[in-house]
N, C-alpha and C positions, 0 to 999 in steps of 0.2 A: 504494500500500500504506500502511496506517495505521501510525503509530508504535506501538511496544509497550513495555511495562514487564514485565520478568521478575520473577517471584516465586521463592521458594526452591526450589519443585519443579523448575523449569527447571534451576537450577544443580546440584541433586542428580542429575537425570537426565543432564546433560552430564558430570558427574563420573563417573557410572557408564557413560559412553560410549554413551548411547542414540543409535542411528542416526537415529531420527525427529527428535529434538531437534537434532542436529547438521545434518541436512538442512534443517530449517526455518530454523535460524540462518543457514546459508549462503545460502539464498534471500533472506532479508531483507538480508543484507550486500550481495549482488549487486544488489539493487534500490535500494541506497543508504539503507536503513533501519538505523540504528544503535540496537539495543535499549538501553533505559535500565535500569540496575540500581541501586536505592537502596542506599546503603552498609549500612544495617541488615540487608538481605537477605544480604549477604556475611558479616556477623558471625554470622548465624544458621546458615550452612552450613559456614563455614571451620573446619577442625579441625586441619589439618596442612599443612606446606609440600609434602608429597608428593602433594597433590591437583593433579596436573599438568593434568588435563583441565579442572578448574574454572578454574584460572588461564589456561589457553588460551582458554576461552570468554570470560572477562572481558576479555581483550585486544581482543576485537571488540565491546565494549560501552562505553557512556557511563556511568561510575559517578557517581551523583548523591549528593553529600554531604548530610548532614542538617543544615540550618541551624537556628538557633533559631526562626525564623519557621515553617519546615516542621514542626518538632517541636511547636510550639503548635497548628498546624493539624491535625496527626495526632491530638494529644491531644483536641482539641475534637471531632473526628470520632468518636473512640472513645467519648467521653462521650455524644454524640447517638445512637450506634449501640448503646450499652450492651455494648461488647466490651472485651477486655483484651489482645488481641494487637497489640503495638506495630508489629511488622514488617508485618502485614497492613494496618494503618491507614496506614502510610507508603506502602506500595505503592498502595493505593486513592487516597490523596490525591495522590500523584505522577501517577497515571494521569488523575485528574480534572483536575489543573492543566495537563497536557500534551495533553489530549484524545486520550489513547492507549488502546489496548486492553491487557488484562492477560493474560499467559500464566501459568497457574497449575495446580497440582494441588489447590488448596483452593477449589473453586468456590463453595461455599455461603457461607463467611465473606467472601470477596472480593465476591461478589454483594451481600450485605447491606450492606457498607461502601460500595460504589459507589452503591447505591440511596439510602443515607442521605446521600451527598454530592451527590445529584442529578446524577451523572455520566452522560455519554452513552457511556461506554466499554463495550466488549464484552469478554466473557471467552472466552479460547481455552484449552480444557482440554488438558493433556498426558497 
């Protein structure tokens, strides 16, 4: 199974207790695949300590901090792709660097960024 990067849509769906998202997450964990969540994705969806399901999902993920080097790489990607969404750029750049697929509800924007990054990553829609 290919490594994956979770975009905000996955976290939102898990927080809303989506059975499909939780089932897919469990399959990955049982296969030894720990999903990666870039820290800016968490900032995009975290609103309250009462988001218990969100925090539960994140316990089974590898949280990828945003280093200065990664921030520059994401900014450069945004410039080449002529986009403005920092979180999407970080997700796409992370997936490209890890040769990972992206699970997202934002197919078009992520696809454009992955193409711009010349990434071999696939998109899995939720």
